[in-house]
BAFI-3210 file (N, C-alpha, C; in Angstrom, 3 decimals, decimal comma, padded with zeros to 6 digits):
// residues 163
n [1|2|3|4|5|6|7|8|9|10|11|12|13|14|15|16|17|18|19|20|21|22|23|24|25|26|27|28|29|30|31|32|33|34|35|36|37|38|39|40|41|42|43|44|45|46|47|48|49|50|51|52|53|54|55|56|57|58|59|60|61|62|63|64|65|66|67|68|69|70|71|72|73|74|75|76|77|78|79|80|81|82|83|84|85|86|87|88|89|90|91|92|93|94|95|96|97|98|99|100|101|102|103|104|105|106|107|108|109|110|111|112|113|114|115|116|117|118|119|120|121|122|123|124|125|126|127|128|129|130|131|132|133|134|135|136|137|138|139|140|141|142|143|144|145|146|147|148|149|150|151|152|153|154|155|156|157|158|159|160|161|162|163]
n.u [-011,925|-008,999|-008,064|-008,544|-007,049|-004,513|-004,206|-004,307|-001,771|000,324|-000,444|000,414|003,068|004,148|006,285|007,018|005,581|005,035|003,181|-000,357|-002,722|-005,850|-009,420|-011,203|-012,986|-014,215|-014,374|-012,088|-010,105|-010,215|-009,817|-007,125|-005,607|-005,911|-004,691|-002,159|-001,326|-001,405|000,577|002,820|003,177|003,825|006,097|006,286|005,705|006,856|008,970|007,502|004,865|004,408|003,888|001,921|-000,748|-002,243|-003,799|-006,103|-005,113|-006,547|-009,088|-009,351|-009,156|-011,589|-013,451|-013,171|-013,679|-016,253|-017,689|-017,119|-018,346|-021,160|-021,501|-021,309|-023,319|-025,860|-025,288|-024,709|-027,037|-028,622|-027,385|-027,903|-030,612|-030,930|-029,840|-031,613|-033,941|-033,202|-032,901|-035,213|-036,687|-036,644|-036,551|-035,658|-033,065|-031,854|-031,852|-030,083|-027,720|-027,298|-026,679|-024,301|-022,834|-022,575|-021,408|-018,929|-017,805|-017,833|-015,939|-013,583|-012,829|-012,668|-009,917|-009,455|-011,660|-011,255|-008,659|-009,357|-010,989|-009,336|-007,644|-008,900|-008,985|-007,259|-003,921|-002,427|000,422|002,090|002,884|000,809|001,337|002,418|000,382|-001,376|-000,203|-000,102|000,763|000,437|-002,535|-003,387|-001,954|-002,984|-005,730|-007,388|-006,705|-007,591|-009,499|-012,012|-014,762|-016,478|-014,825|-012,775|-013,994|-014,794|-012,503|-011,266|-013,043|-012,488|-009,717|-009,819|-011,242|-009,531|-007,122|-008,245|-007,954]
n.v [-037,348|-036,690|-039,124|-040,299|-038,744|-039,053|-041,842|-041,643|-040,313|-041,856|-044,186|-042,887|-042,497|-040,110|-038,656|-036,353|-033,473|-030,059|-027,869|-027,261|-026,060|-024,518|-023,647|-021,220|-022,790|-023,989|-026,689|-027,588|-026,544|-028,325|-030,729|-030,332|-030,012|-032,593|-034,072|-033,283|-034,469|-037,005|-037,006|-036,295|-038,622|-040,339|-039,282|-037,320|-034,646|-031,794|-029,315|-029,655|-029,219|-026,440|-024,744|-025,661|-025,519|-023,530|-020,874|-020,154|-017,620|-016,531|-016,973|-015,654|-013,049|-013,005|-013,232|-010,762|-008,878|-009,575|-008,644|-006,212|-005,335|-005,824|-003,640|-001,664|-002,000|-000,931|001,793|001,179|000,060|002,452|003,953|002,082|002,453|005,128|005,207|003,428|005,080|007,342|006,222|005,330|007,116|009,181|011,881|012,350|011,254|012,844|015,303|014,430|013,979|016,540|017,888|016,405|017,288|019,857|019,880|018,679|020,560|022,743|021,715|021,637|024,116|025,084|024,974|023,858|022,201|020,313|019,512|018,073|016,034|014,828|013,882|012,272|009,692|006,813|006,041|003,007|001,676|000,033|-003,272|-006,351|-007,429|-005,330|-003,526|-004,783|-004,519|-003,382|-000,814|000,391|000,287|001,652|004,195|005,054|004,232|004,081|006,406|008,168|011,234|010,754|009,971|007,494|005,782|005,323|004,269|001,948|000,670|000,512|-001,443|-003,634|-004,016|-004,906|-007,242|-008,727|-008,981|-010,431|-013,002]
n.w [036,020|035,790|036,303|033,885|032,090|033,080|032,596|029,823|029,321|030,316|028,457|026,026|026,520|027,683|029,450|030,989|032,286|031,942|031,684|031,736|029,715|030,315|030,198|032,221|034,033|037,157|037,331|035,988|037,472|039,695|038,350|037,402|039,677|040,796|038,842|039,021|041,455|040,511|038,557|040,055|041,512|039,339|038,854|036,832|037,080|036,354|038,245|040,561|039,876|040,081|038,087|036,708|036,127|033,818|032,958|030,174|028,211|025,985|026,593|028,985|027,868|026,297|028,235|029,585|027,302|026,765|029,033|028,867|026,545|027,285|029,116|027,232|025,794|026,061|024,994|022,387|021,273|021,552|019,415|017,189|017,149|016,564|014,039|012,734|012,878|011,369|008,743|008,273|006,916|003,832|003,987|006,478|006,248|004,393|005,710|007,596|006,115|005,246|007,623|008,550|006,423|006,881|009,363|008,957|007,087|009,083|010,868|009,168|009,268|011,775|013,871|016,487|016,849|014,772|015,525|017,953|016,769|015,122|016,979|018,971|019,949|021,136|020,249|019,219|019,583|021,002|021,860|022,282|024,849|026,165|026,163|027,860|030,243|033,716|033,933|031,406|030,954|033,278|032,837|030,322|029,791|032,351|033,359|031,824|030,733|029,830|031,374|031,019|029,652|031,405|033,601|032,490|031,695|034,261|035,205|033,518|033,957|036,768|036,367|034,713|036,338|038,271|037,245]
ca.u [-011,285|-007,668|-007,638|-008,315|-006,047|-003,310|-004,126|-003,685|-000,419|000,755|-000,628|001,093|004,338|004,510|007,009|007,265|004,643|005,361|001,905|-001,695|-003,680|-007,328|-010,101|-011,402|-014,106|-013,845|-014,030|-010,716|-009,082|-010,080|-008,940|-005,490|-005,112|-005,912|-003,715|-000,863|-000,995|-001,049|001,856|003,865|003,231|004,494|007,431|006,234|005,310|008,102|009,024|006,500|003,640|004,049|003,569|001,093|-002,177|-001,892|-005,099|-006,008|-005,132|-007,662|-010,391|-009,915|-009,529|-012,931|-014,376|-013,150|-014,401|-017,616|-018,190|-017,120|-019,451|-022,173|-021,210|-021,425|-024,543|-026,987|-024,877|-024,732|-028,513|-029,114|-026,869|-028,647|-031,956|-030,886|-029,619|-032,878|-034,786|-032,844|-032,935|-036,763|-037,373|-035,740|-036,463|-034,556|-031,666|-031,304|-031,214|-028,912|-026,371|-027,152|-025,920|-023,022|-021,779|-022,381|-020,408|-017,510|-017,311|-017,256|-014,679|-012,480|-012,561|-012,286|-008,717|-009,470|-012,467|-010,511|-007,559|-009,946|-011,587|-008,313|-006,773|-009,690|-008,762|-005,815|-003,118|-001,844|001,862|002,702|002,462|-000,244|001,968|002,618|-000,915|-002,214|000,696|-000,934|001,052|-000,264|-003,881|-003,277|-001,591|-003,488|-007,213|-007,737|-006,272|-008,547|-010,478|-013,225|-015,095|-016,915|-013,543|-011,994|-014,750|-014,831|-011,069|-011,111|-013,492|-011,757|-008,541|-010,123|-011,439|-008,098|-006,319|-008,794|-007,264]
ca.v [-037,016|-036,590|-040,315|-040,406|-037,790|-039,677|-042,873|-041,309|-039,974|-043,297|-045,047|-042,177|-042,412|-038,718|-038,670|-034,985|-032,412|-028,805|-027,037|-027,830|-024,787|-024,962|-022,356|-020,919|-023,492|-024,496|-028,416|-027,696|-026,311|-029,520|-031,703|-030,028|-030,333|-033,963|-034,685|-032,685|-035,500|-038,137|-036,759|-036,442|-040,227|-041,061|-038,681|-036,681|-033,345|-030,767|-028,224|-029,947|-028,851|-025,196|-024,162|-026,781|-024,925|-022,348|-020,557|-019,749|-016,140|-016,102|-017,212|-014,615|-011,962|-013,117|-012,755|-009,397|-008,191|-009,677|-007,971|-004,764|-005,179|-005,739|-002,439|-000,601|-002,555|000,509|002,900|000,513|-000,019|003,787|004,098|001,366|003,004|006,432|004,877|003,044|006,117|008,272|005,576|005,073|008,344|009,843|013,185|012,369|010,935|013,798|016,168|013,906|014,160|017,970|018,181|015,844|018,117|021,063|019,732|018,353|022,030|023,587|021,259|021,792|025,585|025,235|024,255|023,316|021,021|019,458|018,837|017,180|014,812|013,867|012,987|011,862|008,287|006,375|005,258|002,035|001,407|-000,988|-004,672|-006,712|-007,609|-003,963|-003,068|-005,568|-004,289|-002,588|000,599|001,035|000,387|002,743|005,520|005,459|004,194|004,390|008,007|009,099|012,248|010,289|008,973|006,247|004,879|005,341|003,264|000,547|000,236|000,008|-002,845|-004,553|-004,503|-005,815|-008,744|-009,336|-009,151|-011,715|-014,385]
ca.w [034,662|036,055|036,181|032,412|031,547|033,420|031,732|028,405|029,321|030,414|027,110|025,141|027,016|027,993|030,901|031,822|032,039|032,656|032,049|031,094|029,434|030,259|030,534|033,818|034,665|038,118|037,213|035,529|038,569|040,438|037,637|037,162|040,960|041,140|037,904|039,716|042,317|039,777|037,905|040,988|041,812|038,253|038,404|035,738|037,407|036,349|039,154|041,531|039,462|040,580|036,896|035,716|035,658|033,079|032,406|028,679|027,853|024,868|027,246|029,917|027,260|025,772|029,134|029,699|026,253|026,749|030,198|028,319|025,592|028,106|029,719|026,188|025,187|025,916|024,026|020,958|021,020|020,993|018,079|016,241|017,080|015,973|012,589|011,907|012,779|010,154|007,629|007,725|006,061|003,029|004,429|007,459|005,723|003,476|006,769|008,315|005,467|005,188|008,844|008,334|005,568|007,528|010,613|008,239|006,684|010,118|011,325|008,335|009,234|013,168|014,075|017,752|016,879|013,836|016,240|018,831|016,126|014,779|018,090|020,213|020,031|021,524|019,253|020,133|018,991|021,746|021,412|023,166|026,130|026,767|026,493|029,095|031,407|034,235|033,551|030,262|031,051|034,224|032,240|029,068|029,955|033,633|033,709|030,700|031,218|029,585|032,715|030,650|029,156|032,624|034,367|031,882|031,825|035,783|035,464|032,810|034,538|037,886|035,941|034,260|037,428|039,048|036,801]
c.u [-009,877|-007,240|-007,435|-007,263|-004,615|-003,050|-003,616|-002,402|000,515|000,784|000,333|002,657|004,837|004,969|007,126|006,122|005,102|004,010|000,866|-002,593|-005,078|-008,016|-010,475|-012,360|-013,498|-013,557|-012,542|-009,710|-008,997|-009,313|-007,549|-004,977|-004,956|-004,914|-002,359|-000,414|-000,660|000,330|003,057|004,144|004,183|005,849|007,546|006,022|006,642|007,855|007,690|005,265|003,306|003,649|002,574|-000,046|-001,843|-003,336|-005,065|-006,108|-006,437|-009,167|-010,653|-009,877|-011,062|-013,815|-014,364|-013,672|-015,813|-018,265|-018,250|-018,047|-020,878|-022,427|-021,672|-022,703|-025,761|-026,649|-025,042|-026,077|-029,085|-028,699|-027,668|-029,992|-032,145|-030,543|-030,797|-033,756|-034,519|-032,939|-034,298|-037,464|-036,451|-035,448|-035,466|-033,073|-031,115|-031,051|-030,067|-027,532|-026,028|-026,347|-024,720|-022,053|-021,427|-021,175|-019,042|-017,041|-016,890|-016,079|-013,417|-012,064|-012,066|-011,058|-008,793|-010,548|-011,967|-009,356|-008,153|-010,398|-010,545|-007,361|-007,722|-009,805|-007,397|-005,214|-002,408|-000,587|002,479|002,091|001,441|000,408|002,058|001,424|-001,662|-001,355|-000,227|-000,598|000,449|-001,806|-004,153|-002,970|-002,408|-005,211|-007,646|-007,730|-007,025|-009,347|-011,953|-013,895|-015,781|-015,836|-012,883|-012,592|-014,742|-013,317|-010,737|-011,618|-012,871|-010,638|-008,779|-010,562|-010,269|-007,327|-006,884|-008,187|-005,906]
c.v [-036,804|-037,940|-040,653|-039,922|-038,624|-041,050|-042,726|-040,911|-040,995|-044,068|-044,335|-042,066|-041,065|-038,874|-037,486|-034,098|-031,085|-027,809|-027,677|-026,429|-025,278|-023,572|-022,223|-021,783|-024,106|-025,990|-028,299|-027,483|-027,649|-030,655|-031,583|-030,430|-031,710|-034,717|-034,290|-033,952|-036,791|-038,215|-036,703|-037,785|-040,605|-040,482|-037,671|-035,076|-032,398|-029,812|-028,486|-029,456|-027,271|-024,330|-024,919|-026,154|-023,579|-021,884|-019,928|-018,241|-015,719|-015,982|-016,045|-013,489|-011,902|-012,673|-011,571|-008,525|-008,325|-008,860|-006,498|-004,513|-005,090|-004,238|-001,251|-000,867|-001,406|001,322|002,419|000,511|001,270|004,123|003,555|001,839|004,421|006,042|004,441|004,191|007,049|007,587|005,430|006,236|008,984|011,209|013,306|012,262|012,135|014,932|015,740|014,278|015,720|018,444|017,543|016,813|019,412|021,233|019,383|019,746|022,735|023,061|021,360|023,409|025,796|024,272|023,608|021,961|019,917|018,701|017,714|015,908|014,150|013,049|012,690|010,460|007,888|005,544|004,192|001,522|000,279|-002,185|-005,159|-006,942|-006,310|-003,280|-003,590|-005,275|-003,389|-001,192|001,092|001,332|001,775|004,037|006,061|005,261|004,676|005,889|008,816|009,928|011,751|009,266|007,588|005,246|004,644|004,060|001,990|-000,062|-000,201|-001,337|-003,921|-005,089|-005,332|-007,086|-009,481|-009,732|-010,279|-013,088|-014,394]
c.w [034,584|035,938|034,703|031,747|031,741|032,824|030,247|028,316|029,363|029,013|026,163|025,412|027,226|029,415|031,584|031,336|032,657|032,709|031,175|030,921|029,305|030,476|031,906|034,502|035,873|038,270|036,740|036,578|039,347|039,718|037,575|038,702|041,245|039,996|038,404|040,604|041,503|039,120|039,013|041,348|040,622|037,932|037,264|035,780|037,408|037,515|040,317|041,172|039,784|039,271|035,934|035,183|035,154|032,587|031,031|028,638|026,911|025,773|028,219|029,080|026,554|026,958|029,690|028,724|026,347|027,942|029,679|027,463|026,224|028,880|028,593|025,553|024,835|024,907|022,579|020,623|020,707|019,749|016,919|015,995|016,229|014,413|012,076|011,863|011,445|008,718|007,259|006,997|005,302|003,326|005,555|007,248|004,921|004,657|007,416|007,445|005,236|006,490|009,054|007,577|006,204|008,710|009,975|007,814|007,727|010,826|010,467|008,745|010,910|013,685|015,449|017,611|015,956|014,789|017,285|018,106|015,733|015,743|019,482|020,440|020,538|020,590|020,033|019,198|019,669|021,439|022,423|024,645|026,881|027,136|027,577|030,315|032,270|034,187|032,493|030,528|032,308|033,456|031,132|029,108|031,170|033,665|032,676|031,362|030,748|030,647|032,270|030,228|030,587|033,411|033,868|031,844|033,086|035,821|034,839|033,592|035,818|037,407|035,204|035,266|038,466|038,548|036,914]
res [m|a|n|d|i|g|r|c|l|r|e|w|r|i|n|k|i|f|t|i|t|v|d|n|a|s|s|n|y|i|t|v|k|e|l|s|k|h|l|t|k|m|g|a|n|l|m|n|g|d|h|l|h|v|r|c|m|t|h|i|m|n|l|v|v|q|d|s|l|k|e|s|s|v|s|i|e|r|v|r|h|a|v|r|y|v|r|q|s|p|a|r|l|k|r|f|v|e|f|e|n|a|f|t|n|y|a|s|r|e|i|v|l|r|h|y|l|e|n|s|y|i|e|v|e|e|n|v|g|e|i|l|s|s|d|w|v|q|n|h|l|i|a|s|e|d|t|d|l|s|n|m|a|r|k|m|k|e|k|f|d|k|y]
***
């Protein structure tokens, strides 16, 4: 594959290459390594190929998110089953709506509960680069009192750091 890419670059008269962005397949690692040798021989490998292999950030984020979804799939499936169970019966649905209304009324009167419900999520005002920084993940997610969130964030960070 590296030979074919090198041939195309010569045909297209591309004389200098700084980076090549690929996903994380092991065959791509080998291809880029071999291509780097070809580019060096051609005099087209900028900075000795130190920055030639760039992993695709979108692909890495997709891998991290897919792993996280696997972690939460049990919880998601339980919620889906609960929704199906409630929707299967008009009587259950009516009781659920009554419960929801009672809970909402209680929450509107109970200041502590209302504060918790209004503030129990993480506000994200930082840009993506700052969110992915280890400090943000460490301070906001891994340090969370929510053990499930903390464990999931720790695993996501380990996977992200791997790449």
